N, C-alpha and C positions, 0 to 999 in steps of 0.2 A: 422805715417805710413798711406799711403793712402789705400783706400778700395782694390784696385787691389793687392797691396803688402800684405795686411792682408789676403786676400783670398789665395794667393800663399803660404804664410807661413803656414796657416792652412791646406792646401792641403798636404804639405810635412809632417806635424805632424801626420795627420790622416793616410796617406799611411804608415808611419813608424809604427804606433800603430797597423794597420791592419795586417802587416807582422808578428807581435808577437803573433797573435791568433793561438793556437795549432790546428792541423788538426782535432783532435777528438772533440774539443770544437766547431770548425767551423761547423762540420757536424751536431752537435746537434742544433746549432743556425740556420743553413740553414733549417733543418726540421721544426723547430718552425715557421720560417718566412713563409715557404711554406704553412703550415697548416692554418696560420692566413689569408694569402691572399685568399686561397681557401674557407675560411668560410665567406668572405665578401659578403654581400647582392648584392653589385654592381657587384662582380664577377659572382655570381650565375645568375644574370639577363643579363649579357653581352652576346651578340651574337658574337661580334668581339673584340678580345683582342690583343693589341700590347704589346709585352714583349721583353725587352732587353735580349740578350744572355750573361750570366755572363762571366767575363774576369778578370784575375788577382785576386785580393783580394775581388772582389765584392761578395755579397751573391749569392749563387748558384740558378739559375732560371730553371734548367732542370726539376725539379719536377713540377713547375708551368706550364712549356711548355708541359710536358707530359700530365698533367690533362686537359689543354685546348684542346689538340687533342683528348683525351679519351672522353671528354664530347661532342665532335662534334661541338665545337665552331670554328669559323674562327680565325686562328692565323696569325698574321703578326709580322715580326721582322725587325729591322732596317738594312739598308745598308747606310753607311756613304759616303757622296760626298764631294767635295771641298766646301769651304766657310761655313762650319758648317751646311750643309744641309743633310737631310736624305731622303731615300725612304722607304716606308712602304710596305714590300714585303710579300705576302701570301706564307706560306709553309705548307706542310702536313706531314712533317717528319723532324727529326733532321738530317737525311742523306742528306738533301738539303742544308746544311751549308758548306761553304768553308772558308778558312783563307782569311781575307780581311784587311781592314783599321787597321793599327797598330797591326796586328796579331789577331784581333777580328774575331770570327766566324760570317760570314754574309751569306745571301742567295745566292745561285748560280744565274747566269744570266738566263733570259728568263722566270721568274715566274711572275704571275700577281701582280700588285701593287694596293694599295688603296690610298685614300686621307685621311688626318687627320679627316675630317668630317665623314668618314665611320666607325670610331673606337668608340666603346662604353666604353672601359676601357683600360688604359695603365699602365703597370708596369714599373716604372721609376728608373734608377740607380741614386746614389748620394754618394759622399764620406761621407756626413753628412747632417742631416736635423734638423729642430726644430719641436716641437710638433705642431706649427702653420703652418707647411708646407714650411718654407723657405728651400732652397736646395743649397748645395755646390756641384757643378758638377766637372768634370775634367778640365773645362776651355775652351772647344771648342764651347759652346753655342748650340750644337745640340738639346738638349732637351728643352731649353728655346724657341728656334724657333718653335719646334713642338708644345709645349703647348700654344704658341701664336695663333696657327691655329686650335686648336681643342676644342670641348666642352666635350670631353671624361672625365670620372672620372679618375683622375691620382693618382696612388698609389706609393709613394716612399718607397723603402725598404733599410734598413741598419741595422747593428748590434746595439744593445742597447747602447753600449758605444759611439756611434757616433750620438746619439740623443742629440743635444746640446741646451743650454739655448738660444743662439743667434748665428747668422751667419752674417757676413758682406755681404750686398747685394747692387746691383746697380739697376737702373731703369729697365733694360732689364731682370733681374732675375725673373723667374716665380716661383710661389708656386705650390706645389702639393695639391690635394684635401685631401689626408690622408697619414699618414706615418705608416708603419708596421715595427716593430722590433721583435727580438726574445724575 
């Protein structure tokens, strides 16, 4: 099996396992992940934080987003574009989000945007990670392209059972700086 097929198969397995996590278990895991991200020194020092808005079975990021705003940090969230590209849009409230790409909440139009170089820390989604920062994303390349353009501290978040020994990767796959699990 080639690398792309291996990644596709692994994505399907992880999505299936993620759906089996009970809601009460998921809630406890989300709280643990949020607390760990908020305790990172890189988070405490960051003035501008880029954070994905969780969707589907991803770890819940609303607690992280709420703290970014409460701490007076500048928050930006992604808006997906064609070709696996993203815009990094500043929001001051979750009320600024609308349903966008593939049903994911994205910032409304007309808000200020940043460049990847403006970001101090990024909270990055992934279906799975390794302890060394290898990442298995959804397959669109959005975050690999972002990480290629930034020097920000990148923090992948996932549930503990999706911290794997290894993940098949290709040359364009980027690693995160750190991984936080429950």
